[in-house]
N, C-alpha and C positions, 0 to 999 in steps of 0.2 A: 313385474313393473317395478318392485323394489331393488331387484337385481340390476336393472338397466339404470336407474338412479344411482346406485352405488358405483357401478363401472364408470358412469359419465362424470361421477364427483371425483373418483380417482384419477381418471384420465384429465380432468381439469387441473387438479393439483400437481400432477406430473408435469403438465405444460408449463404451469406458473413457475415451478421450481426449475425448470430447464431454461426459460427465459431470465430468471434472476441470475443464474450462473453463467449464462452465455455473454455478459457484458464484456466487450472488448476494452483493454486497457488503453490509455491515453498517454502518449509519450511526451514527457516534460523536459525541456532543456534550460529554461530561464525561470527567475522568480516572477516575472510578469505573466507567464503561462501557467504557472502554479497557483497565482492569485485568482485566476479566471476559472478554476476548477470549483466544483460544488461537492459538498458533503457526500461521502459514500462513493465517490469515483474512483474506479481503479486506475491507476497510474503506473507507468514504467519510468524510472529515473536514473540516471548514472552520472558519476562525477567522482571527484576525489574528497575524501573526508578530511576535514581540516580541525575539527574539534569533537571531542567526545565528553559527555557528561553523564554521571551515575545518577539513576534515579530509582532508588531501591533494588528491586530484582531486574529493572530494565536500563536502557541507555538512550540517551538523546544523542544522535548523531548530525552533525551539521556539515553540509556540503560546501564546496567552494562557490556555489551561488547562493549561499545563505538560506538554503531550504531546510528546515528541521525534520528529522525523521526518528520516530519512536521505534526502538528495536527492543525484543525480549531476549536478546543475547547477553548472557551472564559474563562469559569469561574470554570472549573474543576481543581483540584489540584491533580497531580498523582505522586508527589515524594514519594519515599519509598513503592510505590504500585507495586504488581505483576500484569503485564497486558499480553494480547494476542492481536495482532493488525493484520489486513488484510490490505494490502497496495499495491502501486506501486512505483517501483524504478524509481527515477528521478535524473538526473544529472544537477545540478543547479550551473553554474559557475564554473565547475571543482569539486564540492563536491557532492558526492553521498548521497542521502536522501531517506527515504521513506515517500510518501504522504500517511498518513492513511485515508483508507475509512470506517473501522470499528474498534472500540476499545472496549475491555471488560476487566474489573478489576476482578481479582481472590482474593478472601478472603480466607487466609490461616488460618487454625484452629489448 
């Protein structure tokens, strides 16, 4: 009986973890779409970086549509580059930002 309860508990935990990681990202193109997102939503965003601010070991990247993203990229320079990023929406002291999980630079030809 205990073995059955233990197996059921492990199976339940596995299902919950799978559901947490299976969240599909929302594609964002405008500031209005970004403002409609909730905390911890996964998002995909792309655009041109117009400004970069240092923040300790991190950087704040600002896109051409005025969306702020927080990146833990130390030495990379992204200004005037087209990027695509996967991130999570976070509301830090009343300011909505995207915490970048993955970033990709596009080379336009």
